[in-house]
C-alpha positions in Angstrom: 121.2 92.8 103.2 122.4 96.4 103.2 121.1 98.9 105.8 118.7 100.6 103.4 117.9 104.3 103.9 115.8 105.2 100.7 113.8 101.9 100.6 112.4 99.7 103.2 111.6 96.0 103.0 109.0 94.4 105.2 109.1 90.6 105.2 105.7 89.0 105.6 106.4 85.3 105.3 107.5 84.5 101.8 106.5 88.0 100.5 108.6 91.1 100.5 106.7 94.4 100.7 109.2 96.9 99.2 108.5 100.6 99.8 110.3 103.4 98.0 110.9 105.6 101.1 111.7 109.2 100.3 108.3 110.7 100.8 109.7 114.2 101.3 110.9 114.0 97.7 107.9 112.1 96.3 110.2 109.0 96.3 112.3 110.4 93.5 115.2 108.4 92.4 118.5 109.4 94.0 121.9 107.8 93.5 121.6 106.1 96.9 118.2 104.6 95.9 119.7 103.2 92.7 122.4 101.5 94.7 119.9 100.1 97.2 117.5 98.8 94.4 120.4 97.3 92.6 121.5 95.5 95.7 118.0 94.3 96.6 116.9 93.1 93.1 120.4 91.7 92.4 120.1 89.3 95.4 116.6 88.0 94.6 117.5 85.7 91.8 119.0 83.0 94.1 116.7 83.8 97.1 114.1 81.0 97.2 112.8 82.3 100.5 111.1 85.2 98.7 108.2 84.1 96.5 106.6 87.5 95.6 107.5 91.2 95.8 105.0 94.0 96.3 106.4 97.4 95.4 104.8 100.7 96.5 105.7 104.3 97.5 105.6 106.1 100.8 103.6 109.3 101.2 101.8 111.0 98.3 103.5 109.3 95.3 104.7 106.1 93.9 107.8 107.6 92.3 108.1 111.1 90.7 111.1 110.0 88.6 114.7 111.1 88.8 115.9 113.4 91.5 117.6 115.9 89.3 119.1 117.9 92.2 120.7 114.8 93.5 122.3 113.6 90.3 123.3 116.7 88.4 127.0 117.4 88.6 127.9 113.9 89.9 131.4 112.9 89.1 131.5 109.7 87.1 133.8 108.2 89.8 130.9 108.4 92.3 129.0 105.9 90.1 129.6 102.2 90.7 129.8 100.0 87.7 127.1 100.9 85.2 128.0 98.8 82.1 130.2 101.6 80.9 127.3 104.1 80.8 127.8 105.7 84.2 124.7 106.6 85.9 122.5 105.8 82.9 123.7 102.2 82.9 123.6 102.0 86.7 119.9 102.9 86.9 119.1 100.8 83.8 120.5 97.8 85.6 117.7 98.0 88.2 115.0 97.4 85.6 116.9 94.5 84.1 117.2 92.9 87.5 113.5 93.4 88.1 112.7 91.5 84.9 115.4 88.9 85.6 114.3 88.0 89.1 112.0 85.0 89.2 109.6 86.5 91.8 106.5 88.1 90.4 106.4 91.9 91.2 103.2 93.6 91.9 103.3 97.4 91.8 100.7 99.4 93.8 100.6 102.8 92.1 99.2 106.0 93.6 100.0 109.6 92.8 102.7 110.4 90.3 104.6 107.6 88.6 106.8 109.6 86.2 109.9 108.9 84.1 111.9 106.3 85.9 108.9 105.8 88.3 106.8 104.8 85.3 109.5 102.4 84.3 109.3 100.8 87.8 105.7 100.1 87.2 106.2 98.9 83.6 109.0 96.5 84.7 106.6 94.9 87.2 104.4 91.9 86.4 101.1 93.3 87.7 100.1 96.9 88.1 97.2 98.0 90.4 96.3 101.7 90.3 94.8 103.9 93.0 92.4 106.6 92.0 95.1 109.2 92.3 97.6 107.5 90.0 99.0 109.6 87.2 101.7 108.3 85.0 103.8 109.9 82.3 107.0 109.4 80.2 108.6 112.6 81.7 112.0 112.2 80.0 110.9 114.0 76.8 109.8 117.0 78.9 113.3 117.5 80.1 115.0 117.6 76.6 115.6 113.8 76.5 114.2 111.0 74.5 111.3 109.1 76.0 113.1 105.9 75.0 114.7 105.3 78.4 114.8 102.8 81.1 113.0 100.1 79.1 109.9 102.3 78.5 110.2 101.8 74.7 110.3 98.1 75.2 107.6 97.7 77.9 105.0 100.3 77.0 104.1 99.2 73.4 103.8 95.6 74.6 101.3 96.6 77.2 99.2 99.1 75.4 100.0 98.9 71.7 102.2 101.0 69.5 99.7 103.9 68.9 99.0 104.8 72.5 102.7 104.2 73.4 103.7 106.7 70.7 101.1 109.2 72.0 102.3 109.1 75.6 106.0 108.9 74.7 106.0 111.7 72.0 104.2 114.1 74.2 105.0 113.2 77.7 101.3 113.7 78.6 99.9 112.1 81.7 97.6 109.1 81.6 95.2 109.0 84.5 94.0 105.9 86.4 90.8 105.5 84.5 92.4 105.5 81.1 95.2 103.3 82.3 92.7 100.7 83.3 90.7 101.1 80.0 93.9 100.6 77.9 95.3 97.7 79.9 98.2 99.5 81.4 96.9 98.5 84.8 94.8 95.4 85.7 92.8 96.9 88.5 91.6 100.3 89.7 90.8 100.8 93.4 90.5 103.6 95.9 93.9 104.7 97.2 93.2 103.3 100.6 92.3 99.9 99.1 95.7 99.3 97.3 97.2 97.2 100.0 94.1 95.0 100.3 94.0 94.5 96.6 97.7 93.6 96.5 97.3 91.2 99.4 94.4 89.5 97.6 96.7 88.8 94.7 99.5 87.6 97.0 97.2 85.2 98.8 96.2 83.6 95.5 99.8 83.4 94.2 100.9 81.8 97.5 98.3 79.0 96.7 100.4 77.9 93.7 103.6 75.8 93.8 106.8 77.8 94.1 108.3 76.3 90.9 105.0 76.8 89.0 104.9 80.5 89.9 108.5 81.1 88.9 108.2 79.1 85.7 105.1 81.1 84.7 106.8 84.4 85.1 109.7 83.1 83.0 107.5 81.6 80.4 105.4 84.7 80.0 108.5 86.9 79.6 110.0 84.6 76.9 106.7 84.1 75.0 106.2 87.9 74.6 109.4 88.0 72.5 109.1 84.5 71.0 109.6 84.5 67.2 107.0 81.8 66.6 104.4 79.7 68.2 106.7 76.7 68.1 109.4 78.7 70.0 107.0 79.7 72.7 105.7 76.1 73.0 109.2 74.8 73.2 109.7 76.9 76.4 106.3 75.8 77.6 107.2 72.1 77.1 110.6 72.5 78.9 109.0 74.3 81.9 106.2 71.8 82.2 108.6 68.9 82.3 110.6 70.6 85.0 107.4 71.3 87.1 106.1 67.8 86.5 109.4 66.3 87.9 108.8 68.1 91.2 107.3 66.7 94.4 104.9 69.6 94.5 103.3 68.4 91.2 102.6 65.1 92.8 101.2 66.9 95.8 99.0 69.2 93.7 97.5 66.2 91.8 96.9 64.3 95.0 95.3 67.3 96.7 93.1 67.9 93.6 91.8 64.3 93.8 91.3 64.5 97.5 89.6 67.9 97.2 91.9 69.7 99.7 94.4 72.6 99.7 97.8 71.4 98.5 100.7 71.6 100.9 103.5 72.8 98.7 107.1 72.5 100.0 109.1 74.0 97.1 110.5 70.7 96.2 
């Protein structure tokens, strides 16, 4: 693993607590941060030792979006491979890797989550908001399109086309209460309760089998875009057969009958 400077990764057993760690800049996205996030999420796909990722921000914010001062004037040669789109593609790769990794990602959001920071939250599987959370599609306020970093893909699927259009066409902020009411987040807690709320979810997820957890994230992602019920059920059938062939399924069934907690081994 790289010696990260803009993010920190605390390993708590099979769970990574990933903190965006530029509090002096409200965890805004720098070129260095993009490189570190690409490295981290890129390695997760084949890392069976990590079962869950919890993502949060240090200091007063989750992530205030792009650090314009850091990235304006960058020479294209400074940007590693970005799919031919320079920095645009390099940052976009982070969100693709977040969705591709088989580990569920829980985002704990407090303070501003703007632009690319909003996209971090949207690319996560579960979002918990603190009372101070404020999110917006900041791109359009900078003379850009709000269709950026997967926001046009994620947001309508989470809150519907009408609210997504309202937020994206104006760049207006949505506060924590409205985010909960519209389904953008699944829980609303005091800021100082975010870690406990995240840990409660982690504990429940760790009670499932590793393959069942991974296959559920994969199946959900594919079902959202499935062209038909039959297509979604084909994925379900395939995933269930794979899970049923595991030793953990046999252990889960045995534990259920014996009324005890399963001892899953990931096999």
